[in-house]
C-alpha positions in Angstrom: 117.0 87.6 77.2 116.6 90.9 79.1 113.2 91.7 80.6 113.0 95.0 78.8 113.8 95.1 75.1 112.7 98.6 74.4 112.5 101.8 76.5 109.0 102.5 77.7 108.5 105.4 75.3 109.7 103.3 72.3 107.4 100.5 73.3 104.5 102.9 73.4 105.3 104.4 70.0 105.6 100.9 68.5 102.3 99.8 70.0 100.5 102.9 68.7 101.9 102.1 65.2 101.4 98.3 65.2 98.4 97.5 67.4 94.9 98.5 66.6 93.9 101.6 68.6 90.6 100.1 69.7 92.8 97.8 71.9 93.1 100.3 74.7 95.6 100.4 77.6 94.9 101.0 81.2 95.9 104.6 82.1 96.2 105.6 78.5 97.4 109.1 79.4 100.4 107.5 81.2 100.5 103.8 80.7 102.3 101.5 83.1 104.8 99.1 81.6 104.6 95.8 83.6 107.6 93.5 83.3 106.9 90.8 85.9 104.3 89.9 88.5 103.9 87.6 91.5 100.8 87.0 93.7 98.9 90.2 93.9 101.8 92.4 92.9 102.9 93.9 89.5 106.4 95.3 88.8 107.2 97.9 86.2 110.4 98.4 84.2 112.1 100.2 87.1 111.2 97.5 89.6 108.4 99.6 91.2 105.7 97.5 92.9 102.0 98.0 92.2 99.2 96.4 94.2 96.8 94.7 91.7 93.1 95.1 92.7 91.5 94.1 89.4 93.2 91.0 87.8 90.4 88.5 88.4 91.9 86.5 85.5 95.0 85.7 87.6 92.7 84.0 90.0 95.2 82.3 92.4 97.8 85.0 91.9 100.2 86.1 89.2 102.8 83.4 88.1 101.8 81.0 90.8 104.7 78.4 90.9 102.3 75.4 91.1 100.6 76.6 87.9 103.9 77.2 86.1 105.2 73.8 87.1 102.1 72.0 86.0 102.1 73.8 82.6 105.8 73.1 82.0 105.6 69.5 83.0 102.7 68.7 80.7 104.2 70.7 77.8 107.3 68.5 78.1 105.2 65.4 77.7 102.3 66.1 75.3 100.5 69.0 73.8 98.2 67.2 71.4 95.0 67.6 69.5 92.0 66.9 71.7 90.7 64.0 69.6 93.3 61.6 71.0 92.3 59.9 74.2 94.0 61.4 77.3 93.3 61.3 81.0 93.6 65.0 81.8 90.3 66.1 80.1 88.2 63.5 82.0 90.0 64.1 85.3 89.3 67.8 84.9 85.7 67.4 83.9 85.2 65.1 86.9 86.7 67.7 89.3 84.5 70.4 87.9 81.4 68.2 88.1 82.0 67.8 91.8 81.6 71.5 92.3 78.3 71.8 90.4 74.7 70.6 90.9 74.3 67.0 89.7 72.3 67.8 86.6 75.2 69.9 85.2 77.3 66.9 84.2 78.3 67.4 80.5 81.2 69.6 79.6 82.5 71.3 76.4 86.0 72.8 76.7 86.9 75.9 74.7 89.5 78.7 74.8 87.8 81.9 76.0 84.6 83.2 77.7 83.4 84.5 74.4 83.7 81.0 72.8 81.9 79.6 75.8 79.0 82.0 75.6 78.7 81.6 71.8 78.5 77.8 72.3 75.9 78.3 75.0 73.8 80.3 72.6 74.0 77.5 70.1 73.1 74.8 72.7 70.1 76.8 73.8 68.8 77.3 70.3 69.3 73.8 69.3 67.6 72.4 72.4 64.6 74.8 72.4 64.3 75.3 68.6 63.6 78.9 69.5 65.5 82.0 68.4 65.0 84.9 70.9 67.2 85.8 73.8 66.5 87.9 76.9 69.5 89.8 78.5 69.9 92.3 81.2 70.5 96.0 80.5 74.2 97.0 80.4 75.2 93.3 80.0 78.4 92.2 78.3 78.9 88.6 77.2 81.8 88.7 74.8 83.3 90.1 71.7 82.1 87.7 69.0 79.4 89.0 66.6 76.8 86.7 68.1 77.6 88.0 71.6 77.8 91.7 70.7 74.2 91.2 69.6 73.2 90.1 73.1 75.3 92.7 74.9 73.5 96.1 75.4 76.8 97.5 76.7 78.2 97.1 73.2 75.4 97.0 70.7 74.0 100.4 71.7 77.3 101.9 70.4 77.1 99.9 67.2 74.2 98.6 65.1 71.6 98.7 67.8 69.2 96.1 69.2 68.1 93.2 67.0 64.5 92.2 66.9 65.2 88.8 68.5 66.9 90.4 71.5 64.8 91.5 74.5 66.4 93.7 77.2 65.2 93.4 80.8 65.9 96.0 83.5 69.1 95.4 85.5 68.1 94.3 89.0 70.0 97.2 90.6 68.5 98.1 93.9 70.6 101.3 94.2 69.8 103.0 90.8 67.1 100.8 89.4 63.3 101.1 89.1 62.9 99.0 92.3 65.2 100.0 95.1 66.3 98.8 98.5 63.1 100.0 100.2 60.9 97.8 98.0 59.2 95.0 99.9 60.3 92.3 97.4 62.6 93.6 94.7 63.5 90.1 93.6 59.9 89.4 92.6 59.4 92.9 91.1 62.4 92.6 88.8 61.5 89.0 87.9 58.1 90.2 86.9 59.7 92.5 84.3 61.2 89.5 82.6 57.8 87.7 82.7 56.3 90.8 81.0 59.0 90.8 78.3 58.2 87.2 77.6 54.5 88.0 77.3 55.2 90.9 74.9 57.4 88.7 72.8 54.7 86.0 72.6 52.2 88.6 71.4 54.5 89.3 68.5 54.8 85.6 67.6 58.3 85.3 68.9 59.7 82.4 71.1 62.3 82.6 73.8 65.3 80.3 73.6 67.2 81.6 76.6 67.8 84.1 79.4 71.4 85.1 79.6 72.8 86.8 82.8 76.0 87.1 84.7 75.4 85.6 88.1 76.7 88.9 89.5 76.7 91.6 86.8 80.1 93.2 86.5 80.0 95.7 83.7 76.6 96.7 85.0 78.4 98.0 88.2 79.2 95.0 90.6 75.5 94.2 91.1 74.2 91.8 93.7 70.9 90.2 92.7 68.0 90.6 95.1 66.9 87.4 96.9 64.8 85.1 94.8 65.3 86.9 91.5 67.1 84.1 89.5 64.7 81.3 90.6 61.6 83.3 89.6 63.1 84.3 86.3 64.0 80.7 85.6 60.4 79.6 86.3 59.1 82.1 83.7 61.8 81.2 81.2 61.1 77.5 81.5 57.3 78.1 81.2 58.1 79.8 77.9 60.1 76.8 76.7 63.5 78.5 77.2 66.6 77.8 79.3 68.5 79.8 81.9 72.2 80.5 81.0 74.4 81.6 84.0 77.5 83.4 82.9 80.1 82.7 85.6 83.1 84.0 83.5 83.8 86.8 86.0 82.5 85.3 89.2 83.2 81.6 89.3 85.8 79.4 91.1 85.1 80.6 94.6 85.4 84.4 94.2 82.3 84.9 96.3 83.9 82.9 99.0 80.9 81.2 100.6 80.2 79.2 97.4 82.2 77.9 94.5 79.8 79.5 92.0 78.0 82.8 92.3 74.7 81.4 91.1 74.6 79.3 94.3 74.1 82.5 96.3 70.5 82.3 95.1 69.9 79.1 97.1 70.0 75.4 96.6 66.6 75.3 94.9 68.0 77.3 91.9 70.1 75.7 89.2 70.8 77.0 85.7 70.4 74.9 82.6 73.8 76.0 81.2 76.8 77.5 82.9 79.7 79.2 81.2 83.1 79.7 82.8 86.4 81.2 81.6 88.6 84.0 82.9 89.9 82.6 86.2 89.9 79.0 85.0 93.5 78.9 83.8 94.9 81.7 85.9 95.8 83.5 82.7 96.1 80.5 80.4 93.3 80.6 77.7 90.8 77.9 78.8 87.1 78.1 79.2 84.2 75.7 79.4 80.4 75.2 79.1 78.6 72.9 81.5 75.1 71.7 80.8 72.6 68.9 81.2 72.5 65.5 79.4 69.2 66.5 77.7 70.6 69.7 76.2 73.9 68.0 75.2 71.9 65.1 73.6 69.9 67.6 71.5 73.1 69.3 70.4 74.5 65.9 69.4 71.3 65.0 67.5 71.8 67.8 65.0 74.4 65.5 63.3 77.1 68.2 63.2 80.4 67.4 65.0 81.6 70.0 67.5 85.4 70.2 67.4 87.6 72.7 69.0 91.3 72.5 68.1 92.7 73.6 71.4 89.8 73.3 73.8 90.5 70.7 76.5 94.0 69.9 75.4 96.3 68.2 78.0 98.2 71.3 78.9 95.1 73.4 79.5 93.5 70.7 81.6 96.7 70.2 83.6 96.7 74.0 84.3 93.0 73.9 85.2 93.6 71.0 87.6 96.5 72.9 89.2 94.2 75.9 89.7 91.7 73.8 91.5 94.4 72.3 93.7 95.7 75.8 94.7 92.2 77.0 95.5 91.8 74.1 97.9 95.3 73.9 99.4 95.5 77.7 100.1 91.9 78.0 101.2 91.3 80.8 98.8 87.6 80.7 99.3 88.1 81.2 103.0 90.5 84.0 102.2 87.8 85.7 100.0 85.4 85.5 102.9 87.8 86.9 105.4 89.6 89.6 103.3 86.5 90.5 101.3 84.4 90.9 104.4 87.1 93.1 106.0 87.4 95.2 102.9 83.6 95.7 102.7 83.7 96.8 106.4 86.5 99.3 105.7 84.6 100.7 102.8 81.4 101.0 104.8 83.4 103.0 107.3 84.5 105.3 104.5 80.9 105.7 103.5 80.0 107.1 107.0 82.9 109.6 106.6 82.8 110.7 103.0 79.6 112.0 101.3 81.0 110.9 97.9 80.6 107.2 98.8 77.0 106.5 97.9 76.9 102.7 98.1 79.1 99.7 99.1 78.1 96.3 97.8 79.7 93.0 97.2 80.4 89.5 98.4 83.7 87.8 98.9 86.3 89.5 96.6 83.7 90.9 94.2 83.1 94.4 95.5 81.9 97.7 94.2 82.0 101.2 95.8 79.8 103.6 94.0 80.6 107.4 94.1 77.8 109.9 93.8 77.5 113.7 93.6 75.0 113.5 96.5 73.1 110.7 98.2 69.6 112.1 97.6 69.7 112.2 93.8 72.3 109.5 93.6 73.8 111.3 90.6 76.9 109.3 89.5 80.2 111.0 90.3 82.0 109.9 87.2 84.8 112.5 87.2 85.5 111.9 90.9 85.8 108.2 90.3 88.2 108.8 87.5 90.2 111.1 89.7 90.3 108.5 92.5 91.6 105.9 90.0 94.4 108.2 88.8 95.4 109.2 92.3 95.5 105.5 93.4 97.8 104.8 90.4 100.1 107.5 91.8 100.1 105.5 95.0 101.0 102.4 93.0 97.6 100.8 93.4 95.9 99.5 90.2 92.2 99.8 90.3 89.5 100.7 87.7 85.8 101.7 87.3 82.7 100.0 86.0 79.0 100.6 85.8 76.8 102.5 83.3 78.4 105.8 84.3 81.9 104.5 85.3 81.2 105.6 88.8 81.7 102.3 90.5 85.2 101.5 91.9 85.5 97.8 91.4 87.6 95.3 93.4 88.2 91.9 91.8 91.8 91.2 92.9 93.7 87.9 92.8 92.3 85.7 95.5 95.5 85.8 97.5 94.7 89.5 98.3 95.5 90.0 102.0 94.1 91.9 105.0 97.1 94.2 104.8 96.4 94.9 101.1 92.8 95.8 102.0 93.8 98.2 104.7 96.4 99.8 102.4 93.8 100.5 99.7 91.2 101.7 102.2 93.7 104.1 103.8 94.7 105.6 100.5 91.1 106.0 99.4 90.4 107.7 102.7 93.2 110.2 102.2 92.3 110.9 98.6 88.6 111.4 99.3 89.4 113.6 102.2 91.2 115.9 99.9 88.4 115.8 97.3 86.1 118.3 99.2 88.8 121.0 99.2 90.1 120.2 95.7 86.4 120.0 94.5 85.9 123.6 95.7 89.1 124.7 93.9 88.1 122.9 90.7 84.7 124.7 90.8 86.6 128.0 91.1 89.0 126.9 88.4 86.2 126.0 86.0 84.6 129.4 86.5 87.8 131.4 86.1 88.8 129.3 83.0 85.5 130.2 81.4 86.0 133.9 82.2 89.5 133.8 80.9 88.5 132.0 77.7 85.8 134.7 77.1 88.4 137.5 77.7 90.9 136.0 75.3 88.2 135.8 72.6 87.4 139.5 73.2 91.1 140.4 73.1 91.5 138.6 69.8 88.6 140.5 68.3 88.8 143.9 70.1 92.3 144.2 71.6 91.0 145.8 74.8 91.3 143.3 77.6 95.0 142.4 77.9 95.6 143.7 81.5 92.6 141.8 82.8 93.7 138.6 81.0 97.1 138.8 82.9 95.2 139.3 86.1 93.1 136.2 85.5 96.1 134.1 84.5 97.8 135.0 87.8 94.6 134.0 89.7 94.4 130.6 87.8 98.1 130.0 88.6 97.4 130.5 92.3 94.5 128.1 92.2 96.5 125.4 90.5 99.2 125.9 93.1 96.7 125.2 95.9 95.5 122.1 94.1 98.9 120.6 93.9 99.4 121.2 97.6 96.2 119.2 98.4 
């Protein structure tokens, strides 16, 4: 079968007709049609190569041969219902347990991060017998109804905040209420959670859980201040709740120095429930919840069987095992330290050179570069970030934005990303930002002249007196546009 069945334009027309329009494409104004991929590279219908800086799902690289071989070999043997006895599920659970603190020793396999977080919510409520949940502002934990309810990023656009949901400030030391100059931002932000709990108790409500990504992604590639998670966990435990660490974006060695991002907070911090997903199967749908024996026993005691048709099936577990093997054999955690550290240094160099770069933050291959209008007000440079993404696409580099104002350029590439890839991206960003000052001045002039022209056309339509001046303004706008295209 040919790689391309339809011409790109026909594929796009059919997609618009057949696929729900809320399912958006990257670069919707001019989508890229990807036909194949390998490692950190994507290839379009014309064979053009794109560098992929955002596919954290394809954790060990697109179409890794070891993963493909493991999947095909197991599919050729058995692809059964998970209620038959099979070695793969226990082999995989045992391998995962070896990466986690000892108390996180019971596993439930599911198919997606959303399923994992939904199950974590059930486990927390069953164990604590409490209803309420504390989440961080701008959080996103999945697309199920139960998870939209605990995702401010989504519910603020829909039905709003439920009475059983409590939103804590995002511990953002760049934009937040406590910043990098605070003596102890970890304690200060943890105290906001403690205050939320006290307010909830005054209303007669009880906390079941605190949900947080170990490194908030949608919130803008945030790195928690030291001590934050441990102190929050102490307050949540005192209230009879549990701490749920969402590792769906950050797990499996992305931070380099540790296998799980929550481990960045120190050996004396351990969540009660951990959810994992996206990178787990390198693109194959597999996810998991890890928890303690006590929480699992409480869930079993409700008398209702938990069954997931596909969760933990032999093929999914064979793929999961292969992913773990590749991470180890190719030293991808070490690569995340080396390449991620180099990329951060390159971006910090850009910060000294370009006023648009307000902040660079990250660990391993989880990195954010925030663009601002100016460094004093820290006003987000949303339009400039969108422009940078579009221009990088023209250079065949795929990247995107995140954060409350879409002003953070995010880097979450496949873990095989190289030093050369990092330097290529940095060089392109340098060139584009270097042109931004000149083009920004031109855009300012263009906006002014466009407004003047619009007013004149309006007058011409009503009074028929300004035609010569309109022609003059059109000629001036044309010259400005010509300069912009030369930048």
